[in-house]
C-alpha positions in Angstrom: 61.8 7.1 -73.1 61.1 10.7 -74.1 57.9 11.8 -75.9 59.8 12.5 -79.1 61.3 9.0 -79.1 57.9 7.4 -78.4 56.4 9.2 -81.3 59.3 8.2 -83.5 58.8 4.6 -82.6 55.1 4.8 -83.4 56.0 6.1 -86.8 58.5 3.3 -87.4 56.1 0.6 -86.2 53.5 1.9 -88.7 56.1 2.0 -91.4 57.0 -1.6 -90.6 53.4 -2.7 -90.9 53.1 -0.9 -94.2 56.3 -2.3 -95.7 55.6 -5.9 -94.5 52.0 -5.8 -95.9 53.2 -4.3 -99.2 55.8 -7.0 -99.9 53.6 -9.8 -98.6 51.1 -8.9 -101.3 53.6 -9.4 -104.1 52.6 -12.1 -106.6 56.0 -13.8 -106.3 57.9 -14.6 -103.1 60.2 -11.7 -102.0 63.9 -12.2 -102.7 66.1 -10.9 -99.9 67.9 -8.7 -99.3 65.0 -6.6 -100.8 65.6 -3.0 -101.6 62.6 -0.6 -101.4 62.0 3.1 -102.0 58.9 4.8 -100.5 57.8 7.2 -103.3 55.6 9.2 -100.9 58.6 10.1 -98.8 60.8 10.6 -101.9 58.3 13.0 -103.4 57.9 14.8 -100.1 61.7 15.2 -99.8 61.9 16.5 -103.4 59.2 19.1 -102.6 61.1 20.2 -99.5 64.4 20.5 -101.4 62.6 22.8 -103.9 61.2 24.8 -101.1 64.6 25.2 -99.4 66.2 26.2 -102.7 63.8 29.1 -103.0 63.8 29.3 -106.8 67.4 28.2 -107.4 67.4 25.1 -109.7 68.5 21.8 -108.3 70.9 19.5 -110.1 70.4 15.8 -109.2 73.5 14.1 -107.8 73.3 10.7 -109.5 75.7 9.0 -107.1 73.1 9.4 -104.4 70.5 7.6 -106.4 72.0 5.1 -109.0 68.5 4.1 -110.1 67.5 5.4 -113.5 63.8 5.5 -112.7 64.5 7.6 -109.6 66.7 10.0 -111.6 63.9 10.5 -114.1 61.3 10.9 -111.3 63.4 13.7 -109.8 64.1 15.4 -113.1 60.4 15.4 -114.0 59.6 17.7 -111.0 59.6 21.5 -111.4 62.7 22.9 -109.7 65.1 20.1 -110.8 67.2 20.1 -114.0 70.2 18.2 -115.1 72.4 15.6 -113.5 75.7 15.8 -111.6 77.4 12.6 -112.6 80.2 10.7 -110.9 81.6 8.6 -113.8 82.1 9.6 -117.4 81.0 6.1 -118.5 77.8 6.8 -116.5 77.4 10.2 -118.1 77.7 8.7 -121.6 75.2 6.0 -120.7 72.7 8.6 -119.4 73.1 10.5 -122.6 72.7 7.4 -124.8 69.5 6.4 -122.8 68.1 9.9 -123.4 67.6 10.4 -119.6 69.0 13.9 -119.8 71.0 16.1 -122.2 72.3 18.3 -119.4 75.1 16.4 -117.5 77.9 17.9 -115.4 80.7 15.7 -114.2 81.1 16.2 -110.5 84.8 15.0 -110.6 87.7 15.0 -113.1 88.0 11.9 -115.3 91.1 10.3 -116.8 89.2 7.4 -118.2 90.8 7.5 -121.7 88.3 5.1 -123.2 85.3 7.1 -122.2 87.1 10.4 -123.2 87.7 8.9 -126.6 84.0 8.2 -127.0 83.1 11.7 -125.8 85.5 13.6 -128.2 84.2 11.6 -131.1 80.6 12.4 -130.5 79.3 16.0 -131.1 76.0 15.1 -129.5 77.6 13.7 -126.3 80.1 16.6 -126.2 77.3 19.1 -126.3 75.5 17.5 -123.4 78.3 16.6 -121.0 80.5 19.1 -119.2 83.8 17.8 -117.9 85.2 18.9 -114.5 88.9 19.9 -114.2 91.2 21.5 -111.6 94.5 21.5 -113.5 96.0 21.8 -117.0 96.9 18.1 -116.6 93.3 17.2 -117.2 93.3 19.1 -120.5 96.4 17.2 -121.5 94.7 13.9 -120.9 91.7 14.9 -122.9 93.9 16.1 -125.8 95.9 12.9 -125.7 92.9 10.9 -126.9 91.9 13.0 -129.9 93.4 13.6 -133.3 91.0 16.5 -134.1 89.7 19.4 -132.1 86.7 19.9 -134.3 84.4 18.9 -131.4 84.7 21.4 -128.6 84.7 20.0 -125.1 82.7 21.8 -122.4 84.7 22.5 -119.3 83.9 23.5 -115.7 86.5 24.3 -113.1 86.3 22.8 -109.6 87.3 25.4 -107.0 88.2 24.5 -103.5 85.4 25.6 -101.2 87.0 24.7 -97.9 87.3 26.9 -94.9 90.7 28.3 -93.9 91.1 29.0 -90.2 94.5 29.9 -88.7 96.3 28.3 -91.7 94.3 25.1 -91.5 92.0 23.7 -94.2 88.5 22.5 -93.1 86.5 20.6 -95.8 86.9 18.0 -98.5 90.4 17.6 -100.0 89.4 18.1 -103.6 90.6 20.9 -105.8 94.1 22.6 -105.4 92.5 25.8 -106.6 91.8 28.2 -103.7 93.1 31.7 -104.5 91.4 33.8 -107.2 94.7 34.1 -109.2 95.1 30.3 -109.5 91.5 29.9 -110.8 91.9 32.7 -113.3 95.1 31.2 -114.6 93.4 27.9 -115.3 90.4 29.6 -116.8 92.7 31.5 -119.2 94.5 28.2 -120.1 91.1 26.7 -121.0 89.9 29.6 -123.2 93.2 29.9 -125.0 93.4 26.2 -125.8 91.7 25.1 -129.1 88.9 22.6 -128.7 87.7 23.7 -125.2 84.9 25.9 -124.0 84.8 27.2 -120.4 81.1 27.0 -119.3 81.0 26.6 -115.5 82.4 26.5 -112.0 81.8 24.2 -109.1 82.4 25.1 -105.4 81.3 22.1 -103.2 81.3 23.1 -99.5 81.2 19.6 -98.1 82.0 20.8 -94.6 78.6 22.5 -94.7 76.6 20.2 -96.9 77.8 16.9 -95.5 78.2 17.3 -91.8 75.3 16.8 -89.3 75.0 19.7 -86.8 72.2 18.6 -84.5 73.3 15.3 -83.1 71.6 14.0 -80.0 73.9 13.7 -77.0 76.5 15.9 -78.7 75.3 19.4 -77.9 78.8 21.0 -77.6 80.2 19.4 -80.7 77.1 20.3 -82.7 77.4 23.9 -81.6 81.0 24.0 -82.8 80.0 22.4 -86.1 77.3 25.1 -86.6 79.8 27.8 -85.9 82.3 26.4 -88.4 79.5 26.1 -91.0 78.5 29.7 -90.5 82.1 30.9 -90.8 82.6 28.8 -93.9 79.4 30.1 -95.6 80.5 33.7 -95.0 84.1 33.2 -96.1 83.0 31.3 -99.2 80.5 34.0 -100.3 83.4 36.6 -100.2 85.7 34.3 -102.2 83.0 33.3 -104.7 82.2 36.9 -105.4 85.9 37.8 -106.0 86.4 34.7 -108.2 83.2 35.4 -110.2 84.1 39.0 -110.8 87.6 38.0 -112.1 86.3 35.2 -114.3 83.8 37.6 -115.9 86.8 39.2 -117.6 87.9 35.8 -119.0 84.8 34.1 -120.3 81.0 34.2 -119.9 79.8 31.3 -117.7 76.6 29.3 -118.1 76.4 28.0 -114.5 77.9 28.1 -111.0 77.2 24.8 -109.1 77.5 24.6 -105.3 76.4 22.8 -102.2 74.5 19.7 -101.5 71.4 18.5 -99.7 72.7 19.7 -96.3 73.5 23.2 -97.5 70.6 24.0 -99.9 69.6 27.2 -98.1 73.0 28.8 -97.7 74.2 27.8 -101.1 71.1 29.1 -102.9 71.3 32.3 -100.9 74.6 33.3 -102.6 73.8 35.4 -105.7 76.8 34.0 -107.5 75.4 30.4 -107.3 73.0 29.5 -110.2 72.3 25.9 -109.2 72.6 23.6 -106.1 73.4 19.9 -106.2 71.1 17.5 -104.3 70.7 13.8 -104.1 71.0 12.4 -100.6 68.1 14.6 -99.5 65.8 12.6 -101.8 66.4 9.2 -100.1 67.7 10.4 -96.7 70.3 7.9 -95.5 71.3 7.6 -91.8 74.0 10.2 -92.0 71.4 12.8 -92.9 69.3 12.3 -89.8 70.6 15.1 -87.6 70.6 18.5 -89.4 69.2 21.6 -87.8 68.0 23.1 -91.0 65.6 20.4 -92.1 63.8 17.2 -91.0 63.5 15.0 -94.1 61.7 11.6 -94.3 63.7 8.4 -94.8 62.7 6.9 -98.2 65.1 4.0 -98.8 65.1 0.7 -96.9 66.3 -2.8 -97.3 64.8 -5.9 -95.7 66.5 -9.1 -94.5 64.8 -12.1 -92.8 65.4 -13.5 -89.4 67.0 -16.9 -90.0 67.7 -18.1 -86.4 67.4 -17.3 -82.8 70.6 -17.9 -80.8 68.9 -17.0 -77.6 65.5 -15.5 -76.4 67.0 -12.0 -76.6 69.0 -12.3 -79.9 67.9 -12.9 -83.4 70.2 -13.4 -86.4 69.3 -12.0 -89.8 70.7 -13.0 -93.2 73.5 -10.7 -94.3 72.9 -7.0 -94.4 76.5 -5.9 -93.9 76.3 -3.0 -96.3 79.0 -0.7 -94.8 79.1 2.9 -96.2 82.3 4.6 -97.5 84.1 7.2 -95.6 86.0 7.3 -92.3 85.6 3.9 -90.5 83.2 4.2 -87.6 79.9 3.2 -86.2 78.0 5.8 -88.2 78.9 3.9 -91.4 77.0 0.8 -90.4 73.4 0.2 -91.5 70.7 1.1 -89.0 68.2 -1.5 -87.9 65.1 0.6 -88.3 61.9 -1.4 -88.1 60.9 -2.7 -85.7 62.4 0.0 -83.6 64.6 -0.9 -80.7 66.9 -3.4 -82.4 70.7 -2.9 -82.2 73.8 -4.3 -83.8 76.1 -6.4 -81.7 79.3 -4.5 -80.8 81.2 -7.7 -81.2 80.0 -8.8 -84.7 78.4 -5.7 -86.2 76.7 -5.9 -89.6 77.9 -9.1 -91.2 78.5 -10.3 -94.7 76.2 -13.4 -94.4 74.7 -13.0 -90.9 74.0 -10.1 -88.5 73.0 -10.7 -84.9 70.6 -8.2 -83.4 69.7 -7.4 -79.8 67.1 -5.2 -78.2 63.6 -5.8 -76.8 61.9 -6.6 -80.2 64.2 -9.6 -80.6 62.1 -11.6 -78.2 59.0 -11.2 -80.4 60.6 -11.9 -83.8 60.1 -15.3 -85.4 62.2 -17.1 -88.0 61.1 -15.7 -91.4 60.1 -12.2 -90.1 61.6 -9.3 -91.9 63.8 -6.6 -90.3 64.0 -3.3 -92.2 67.3 -1.4 -92.3 68.5 2.0 -93.5 71.9 2.5 -95.2 74.2 5.1 -93.8 74.8 6.7 -97.2 72.6 7.4 -100.2 73.0 5.5 -103.5 75.6 3.1 -102.3 72.9 0.7 -101.2 71.8 0.0 -104.7 75.2 -1.2 -105.8 74.1 -4.4 -103.9 71.0 -5.1 -105.9 69.8 -5.5 -109.5 66.3 -4.2 -108.8 64.4 -1.8 -106.4 60.8 -2.1 -105.4 58.8 1.2 -105.5 56.2 1.7 -102.8 53.3 4.1 -103.2 50.8 4.3 -100.4 50.3 0.8 -99.3 51.2 -1.0 -102.5 54.3 -1.9 -104.5 53.7 -0.2 -107.8 56.8 -1.2 -109.7 60.1 -3.0 -109.6 62.8 -1.1 -111.5 66.5 -1.8 -112.3 69.4 -0.2 -110.5 72.5 0.8 -112.5 73.7 -2.7 -111.7 70.5 -4.1 -112.9 71.0 -2.5 -116.3 74.4 -4.3 -116.6 76.4 -1.3 -115.5 79.0 -0.9 -112.7 80.3 2.6 -112.8 
């Protein structure tokens, strides 16, 4: 075991002691699986994101939190403003709850019921910006309204992928890549009654969402870093050209870009006026191995040991919260504390039971807690109604998730 791993295990053992002591002190027995957010780590991550943004405002990506109290906590900090929402029903709810009056949809919506609510509410329409990448989206919006008295705020999602030798590298999102196509859609927006073009998004997921310093994968990590550098440079040139062309069509309020993994490069582009961030606040497993930053894990869930099939194996209750994305081992939850536990290659993380191996298994007793981290941020809280908030050594609050408020967006 190397020095770095030994120090990491010391930190994780101390974390386990702090988490176990905090939940043991709760007045009522802990219900498991128990979800917990370490506010000290959350605040430290928020401060680091602001530092990395170097003066560029950060817009909170709500899909990476899904807990109203955490959204409000982030928004209360200098350097953060507004929410990047993932569902129009969610955006309307955030507006109704007065959590923020500055909401940008991160994705197009064809939810006609929610669009009907939006176009009928001058207040909501002035607070929520819809995202589009084609005239078809305008058609859907117009199909639900009989009057165009309420102007709908529109932002255009521009493809931010890297093009190399005719190949596209990056998320398969918007069909808009060339400047001419973006300008054509912008003109369609400004010429159409009842719409106001206010912003642009360029999400470089191939930079923001791909680890580039993975242990044991030195060659691959080097290739990823080179692709990221090429993508950043190519995108800066394209952004500048698109921005200059759009300036002749309409004045823009904002240009959104990036994510937690690309804060520095996104913020360094003079065209960009705000950077999205969410996962960097909670730090799921997929955000462990980035060269640019070393954040602190802040979100955990606990499940109890329920039996011991053998001296070297323990079985915990459930915990099979598999993350979205390409199927693979990196989408499974990570047994985190005590350190040294591993999922079984045969059973993995199960719906109602999860066997664990590794040297700590021999010391765990029935009823002991094992603390896990989820692979992705936000998705964890779709599995719970409430989240415990830890500050220092104490649980200071229990707050509802979106699901706990009766919502499933």
